N, C-alpha and C positions, 0 to 999 in steps of 0.2 A: 561530462555527466553532472547531474544535479542531484544532491542528496535531499530527500524529503524527511520530515519528522515522523517518528514512530511513537505510538502511545507509551506512556509511563504509567505504572500502577498508581502513582500519586495523582495522575490526571486522567481519571477514567469516568465515563466514556470520553473519548478524545476527538476533537473536531478542530479543523483549521482550514483556511483558504490559502490557495497558492496559485501561481500563474505558470501555465505550461503552454508554450507556443503562442504567447500573447493572449491567452484566454484564461479567465479566472475559474477555478474549480473549488468546490468545497469537499474535503475529505472527512469522512466520519468513520472512526474505528470502533469496533465493538468486539467483545469477547463472548464466545458461546461456551458455557459451562458444559452443556450436553455434548458438543462436538470437541471440546477442549482445543479450540482453534480461534485465531484472530480473523476478523473479517473487515473489509473496507467497503463502504458505499461512497459513490461519487455523484455529486449533483452540481447544477449551475449555482451561481450566487443568488439566483431568484428561487432557489430550493426546488428546481425541477430535477427529479431523479434521472440520472443517466445510466448508472449501473448500481445494482444493490447486492450486498452481501457476497462479495468476491473473497473467497478464502485466501489468506496469505500463505502462499506456498513458495518456497525458494526456487529461484531460477526459471520461473515461468512468467511470460509477459502478461501482466494483470489487465492489459487493455484488450485482450483477445476478443471479448464479447462487447466491447464498447461500440455504440452506434457509429458507423463509418462516417456519417456526415459531420460529426463533431469530435471525432477521435483525434487526440493529439498525434502528431506525426512520428513521435518517438516511441520508446518502449519503457514500461514501468515494471520493475522487477525487484524482488527481495533477494538479498544475498546473505549468506552466513559470513560472519567475521572470523570464524574459526579457521585455523591453519590445518586442521585435521579434515582433509577433503573426503576421506573414506568414511569417517564417522562424525558428521557435523551434528551439532546439538539439535535436539527437538525443540520446536517452538512451544513455549509455555506462556502462561499469563504474565509472569514477571521477568522474562528474559528477552522479550521482543525488541526492546530498544537498546539492549546491551550486546546481545549476541548476533543481531541482524541489522542490516542497513537496507533502506528502501531507496532505490536509485531510479532517476529518470534519465534515459539516454536519448538525447535529441537526434532526430534523423539528420543525416548529412547530405 
């Protein structure tokens, strides 16, 4: 598994480029005050949008709606760092990079 960076309130909005399955992707994280949620948009390095405004929800494959022709082979998902599995923390503006981890699990 490969851990990707999550935004920090000191670096907002947050954007970076990473390589998954030998392809470069640009990740852009934004916070919606109205929805009280973090979102990620992913594009090519040429700024061609691939998916936009995917809500960061724990334990769901964030690549579900990714175009199949360019979808990475693995899974991208957010997990809680809490040991309290029955009552994990809610995602807030300032806890995304402390209470959660964004993981890419390569296909085997």
